C-alpha positions in Angstrom: 64.5 136.9 -59.7 66.7 137.6 -62.7 69.6 140.0 -62.4 69.6 143.0 -64.6 72.5 141.7 -66.7 71.4 138.1 -67.2 68.3 136.3 -68.2 67.7 132.5 -68.2 65.4 131.4 -71.0 63.8 128.2 -69.6 63.1 125.0 -71.3 59.5 124.6 -72.3 58.9 128.4 -72.0 55.4 129.6 -71.6 53.7 132.9 -72.6 54.6 134.5 -69.3 58.3 133.6 -69.9 58.2 135.3 -73.3 56.6 138.4 -71.8 59.3 138.6 -69.1 62.0 138.2 -71.8 60.5 141.0 -73.8 60.5 143.3 -70.8 64.1 142.4 -70.0 65.2 142.9 -73.6 63.4 146.3 -73.8 65.3 147.5 -70.8 68.5 146.9 -72.8 67.3 148.3 -76.1 66.7 144.9 -77.7 63.5 143.0 -78.9 62.3 139.6 -79.9 62.5 139.2 -83.7 58.9 138.4 -84.7 60.0 137.0 -88.1 61.8 134.0 -86.6 60.1 131.1 -84.8 61.8 127.8 -83.9 60.4 124.9 -81.8 62.2 121.8 -80.7 62.1 119.0 -78.2 63.0 121.2 -75.3 60.7 124.1 -76.2 61.0 127.1 -78.4 64.1 129.1 -79.3 63.9 132.9 -79.5 65.7 135.1 -82.0 66.5 138.6 -80.5 67.9 141.7 -82.1 68.6 145.3 -81.4 65.3 147.3 -81.1 64.3 148.9 -84.4 66.3 146.5 -86.6 64.6 146.0 -89.9 63.3 142.7 -91.3 66.0 142.9 -94.0 68.9 142.2 -91.8 71.1 143.6 -89.0 70.9 147.1 -87.6 73.0 149.9 -89.1 75.8 149.1 -86.6 76.1 145.6 -87.9 74.6 143.7 -85.0 72.9 140.6 -86.5 71.1 139.4 -83.3 71.3 136.2 -81.3 69.4 132.9 -81.2 68.6 131.9 -77.6 68.0 128.1 -77.3 65.9 126.5 -74.5 67.8 126.4 -71.2 70.4 129.0 -72.2 71.3 132.1 -70.1 72.1 135.3 -71.9 73.9 138.4 -70.6 73.8 142.0 -71.5 77.4 143.1 -72.1 77.7 146.8 -73.0 75.5 147.2 -76.1 75.4 143.5 -77.0 73.6 140.4 -75.8 75.6 137.2 -75.7 75.3 133.6 -74.3 76.5 133.7 -70.7 79.6 131.7 -69.7 78.7 128.5 -67.9 80.4 127.4 -64.7 80.9 123.6 -64.8 79.0 121.8 -62.0 81.0 120.0 -59.4 81.2 116.3 -60.1 82.3 115.2 -56.7 85.5 113.7 -58.0 88.7 114.7 -56.3 92.1 114.9 -57.8 
């Protein structure tokens, strides 16, 4: 289950993943930008923007949006959505 402040966009996302992302974004006042579609070797990327932003650019407050790549986790931080910081995995090596 996703937390209310972060969302993990999976690699090879399916329709249900897109619907879940749209619900999560709506809860924070954001939406998927229907004008942008990108697909790659690990699945599709998703452009998100503040809800109600026009097709001609950023919203009146200057928020341009964010491109979420497959496998990235995003977080809601105040009024913005950003890529979440990653914690490096333990390698097993000792100093």
